[in-house]
C-alpha distance (Angstrom), angle and dihedral (degrees) to the residues before:
residue distance angle dihedral
M1 . . .
H2 3.80 . .
F3 3.81 90.5 .
L4 3.80 97.3 43.2
P5 3.86 96.5 91.5
T6 3.81 90.7 48.4
T7 3.81 91.2 49.5
L8 3.80 91.6 50.7
H9 3.80 90.4 47.7
V10 3.80 91.5 53.6
L11 3.82 91.6 48.0
V12 3.81 90.5 53.6
Y13 3.81 90.3 51.7
V14 3.83 96.7 45.7
P15 3.87 94.7 90.3
Y16 3.79 90.2 53.9
I17 3.80 94.1 43.7
I18 3.82 91.6 56.8
M19 3.82 93.3 40.5
D20 3.79 118.8 113.3
N21 3.80 108.9 -88.1
Q22 3.82 96.7 -126.6
T23 3.77 92.9 45.8
F24 3.79 90.6 50.4
I25 3.83 91.9 51.5
Y26 3.83 92.3 50.5
R27 3.81 92.0 48.8
V28 3.80 90.7 49.7
L29 3.82 92.3 49.2
D30 3.79 90.4 48.7
T31 3.84 88.7 51.6
D32 3.78 86.8 -125.4
L33 3.79 90.5 135.9
F34 3.78 96.3 43.7
P35 3.86 95.5 101.5
V36 3.83 91.1 51.9
F37 3.80 95.1 47.5
A38 3.79 93.2 41.0
T39 3.81 92.7 51.4
S40 3.81 96.7 44.1
G41 3.81 91.6 42.2
S42 3.80 92.4 50.0
I43 3.80 92.3 50.0
A44 3.81 89.8 47.4
F45 3.81 91.0 50.1
I46 3.82 92.5 49.7
Y47 3.80 91.6 47.3
N48 3.82 92.6 48.6
S49 3.81 91.1 47.6
I50 3.80 92.2 51.7
Y51 3.79 91.3 45.7
W52 3.82 90.9 48.7
R53 3.80 90.0 51.8
L54 3.81 91.9 51.3
C55 3.81 91.4 48.2
F56 3.81 91.0 48.1
K57 3.82 91.5 52.0
A58 3.81 91.4 46.9
V59 3.81 93.2 52.1
K60 3.81 90.9 44.8
H61 3.82 90.1 51.3
Y62 3.80 93.4 50.3
S63 3.81 91.1 44.3
K64 3.81 89.2 60.2
A65 3.79 95.4 40.0
E66 3.81 94.7 47.6
K67 3.80 100.9 31.5
D68 3.81 90.7 126.8
N69 3.79 95.6 43.9
K70 3.80 106.4 93.9
S71 3.78 94.0 -171.9
Y72 3.82 90.4 59.3
Q73 3.79 94.4 45.0
K74 3.81 94.0 69.2
Y75 3.81 90.0 54.6
L76 3.79 91.7 47.2
Q77 3.81 92.1 48.0
F78 3.80 90.0 55.8
L79 3.81 91.2 49.1
R80 3.82 91.7 48.3
V81 3.81 90.9 55.2
V82 3.81 91.7 50.4
I83 3.82 91.7 46.6
H84 3.82 92.1 51.2
I85 3.79 91.2 50.4
K86 3.80 89.3 48.5
A87 3.82 90.1 50.4
G88 3.80 89.7 56.4
Y89 3.79 88.5 46.9
L90 3.82 91.6 54.7
I91 3.81 92.7 47.5
I92 3.80 92.6 53.1
W93 3.82 90.1 43.1
A94 3.81 89.9 54.7
F95 3.80 90.9 47.3
A96 3.82 91.3 51.3
F97 3.81 90.5 51.4
L98 3.79 94.0 47.8
N99 3.80 92.7 45.4
Y100 3.81 93.7 49.7
G101 3.80 92.3 43.3
F102 3.80 91.4 49.1
G103 3.82 91.2 52.3
W104 3.81 92.5 46.4
V105 3.82 94.2 49.1
F106 3.82 96.1 44.6
N107 3.80 95.1 34.0
M108 3.80 93.2 -119.1
F109 3.81 126.5 148.4
T110 3.81 102.6 -114.0
L111 3.79 96.5 141.3
P112 3.86 96.2 111.4
I113 3.82 91.2 56.0
T114 3.79 91.1 46.6
E115 3.81 91.7 49.4
F116 3.82 90.6 49.1
S117 3.82 89.7 51.2
I118 3.79 91.0 50.3
D119 3.82 90.6 49.7
L120 3.79 88.3 51.2
L121 3.80 89.5 51.5
W122 3.79 90.1 56.9
V123 3.80 89.8 50.1
L124 3.82 91.0 53.6
F125 3.78 90.9 45.4
S126 3.81 88.4 53.8
L127 3.80 88.8 47.5
I128 3.81 90.0 60.4
I129 3.80 89.3 54.4
F130 3.81 90.1 46.5
C131 3.82 89.1 50.1
I132 3.81 90.8 53.4
G133 3.80 90.1 49.2
Y134 3.82 91.7 48.3
Y135 3.80 93.4 52.4
A136 3.80 90.5 42.6
M137 3.81 88.6 60.7
K138 3.80 98.0 36.4
Q139 3.81 97.3 41.7
P140 3.82 107.8 15.0
E141 3.81 91.4 170.1
L142 3.82 88.1 74.0
F143 3.79 90.0 70.1
K144 3.79 99.6 33.7
E145 3.77 109.5 125.2
E146 3.77 112.0 -137.2
K147 3.75 120.3 -148.5
K148 3.77 114.4 -115.7
E149 3.74 112.0 -100.3
V150 3.78 115.3 -110.9
K151 3.78 112.8 -119.2
Y152 3.78 112.3 -101.9
K153 3.79 93.9 -125.0
D154 3.81 90.8 56.8
S155 3.81 97.3 44.2
V156 3.76 127.1 81.8
L157 3.80 119.3 -126.3
S158 3.78 117.8 161.3
Q159 3.78 120.7 -138.0
E160 3.80 88.9 -119.8
E161 3.80 92.6 56.2
F162 3.81 91.0 42.8
D163 3.82 91.8 54.2
K164 3.80 92.0 43.7
V165 3.81 92.6 54.9
K166 3.81 92.2 43.1
N167 3.82 93.1 50.7
R168 3.79 92.5 46.4
L169 3.80 89.4 49.4
A170 3.81 91.0 51.9
Y171 3.81 90.0 50.2
L172 3.81 92.6 52.3
M173 3.80 89.7 50.7
T174 3.81 98.6 45.7
S175 3.80 101.6 33.6
D176 3.79 107.7 25.4
Y177 3.83 96.9 29.5
V178 3.81 90.6 -146.2
Y179 3.81 90.6 168.2
V180 3.82 90.5 76.0
N181 3.81 87.7 75.1
P182 3.84 103.9 95.6
E183 3.81 90.4 -158.8
L184 3.81 94.1 55.3
T185 3.82 113.2 135.2
L186 3.78 134.0 -175.9
P187 3.85 93.3 -107.0
D188 3.83 90.5 48.6
L189 3.80 91.6 51.9
A190 3.82 91.2 45.8
I191 3.82 90.1 56.5
M192 3.82 90.6 53.4
I193 3.83 93.1 55.0
P194 3.15 90.1 34.5
T195 3.80 111.4 -122.2
T196 3.77 139.3 102.3
H197 3.79 117.9 -71.6
H198 3.82 88.7 -122.7
T199 3.79 90.7 58.1
L200 3.80 92.3 45.0
S201 3.79 91.0 49.4
R202 3.80 89.5 52.0
V203 3.80 92.9 49.2
I204 3.81 91.7 51.0
N205 3.82 92.3 45.2
E206 3.79 96.2 47.2
G207 3.79 99.9 28.8
F208 3.81 98.4 45.8
N209 3.82 102.5 14.4
Q210 3.79 89.6 -125.4
T211 3.79 141.0 107.6
F212 3.78 119.6 -113.1
S213 3.82 93.7 -100.7
Q214 3.81 92.2 47.0
Y215 3.79 91.4 49.8
I216 3.81 94.2 49.2
N217 3.80 94.7 42.9
E218 3.80 91.1 51.2
K219 3.81 88.9 54.6
R220 3.78 89.8 50.7
V221 3.81 93.5 48.4
N222 3.80 90.7 49.5
A223 3.82 90.0 49.3
F224 3.80 89.5 51.3
L225 3.81 91.4 50.9
E226 3.78 89.8 47.7
Q227 3.79 89.5 56.2
L228 3.80 89.3 54.0
Q229 3.78 92.9 48.3
N230 3.79 90.9 49.3
G231 3.78 90.2 54.2
E232 3.81 95.3 -111.8
K233 3.80 94.4 148.9
E234 3.77 102.1 128.9
E235 3.79 91.1 101.8
S236 3.79 129.9 65.0
M237 3.77 119.7 -92.9
L238 3.80 90.7 -111.0
R239 3.79 92.2 51.2
M240 3.80 90.5 50.4
A241 3.81 90.0 50.1
L242 3.79 91.4 50.3
N243 3.80 90.2 49.2
V244 3.80 91.6 60.6
G245 3.80 94.8 49.4
F246 3.80 108.9 -86.3
N247 3.80 113.0 134.5
S248 3.81 98.5 -156.3
K249 3.77 143.3 17.4
A250 3.82 92.8 -115.1
T251 3.80 93.3 54.0
F252 3.79 90.7 47.9
N253 3.81 93.2 49.7
R254 3.81 92.8 50.0
A255 3.80 93.9 47.7
F256 3.80 93.0 44.1
K257 3.80 93.0 52.4
K258 3.81 91.7 46.0
F259 3.81 94.0 55.7
T260 3.82 100.7 33.7
G261 3.80 101.5 30.6
T262 3.79 93.4 -126.0
N263 3.79 139.0 66.2
P264 3.84 121.0 -97.5
R265 3.83 96.0 -105.8
D266 3.79 93.7 52.0
Y267 3.80 90.3 45.1
L268 3.79 91.2 55.1
K269 3.80 91.8 48.0
E270 3.80 92.3 47.6
H271 3.80 92.4 51.5
K272 3.80 93.1 37.4
L273 3.78 93.3 -120.9
K274 3.79 128.2 148.8
V275 3.77 134.0 -161.1
S276 3.76 128.3 -170.5
């Protein structure tokens, strides 16, 4: 469905693409084709504007929902840059339409300004491609295609390998405390075991009935509670949360409430605990 408007646009232009070159030039100079180009161009502009608005709202939504997720922020930053370039593209596109339409209605020679606007549109279009190339070099992981994960029921994982990964995972949590690293990711943890991140994900899902983030955040919440029980209250609550691997207060509050059923402040009041 996303490609349907583009397909229709191409079909409308096919007769003019296969037209004799000289004939096409004469018909353009005689403004014989103006109604066709004006109509198709206007529809294309409206469609692009609507699509830009939907993309803008989607990025804005994910920016709010994932504001504490650093791994998502780099993707969103790239999309914001592209959307801003596209916004400039639409503004110049609208100006070119209005300028050409104004000259056609009032019989004024505005073609040079229109042509300059169109040239500028091509520059901005090239800038989007340059932007993609820049991010591809600076942050190649943005464009790294991940292989689709094989469904658990169709993959083979022996009980021996399952237990080996699970035991190694437990060791990393209880002895090396790897969860205190706020930048820890599933692939990073898989390398430490070592195993594939698909296998590790399966072990966490089936062995603990949790996702990777749930598993790690539960370890962090438990470590925070252990600090309280050990009387380590000389630091602020936020500092204690950061010490166990949380990267923001909001993330800590959400995880804490999920695993304890209450927010940190109420928990402290209920258990008559104080932190500085």
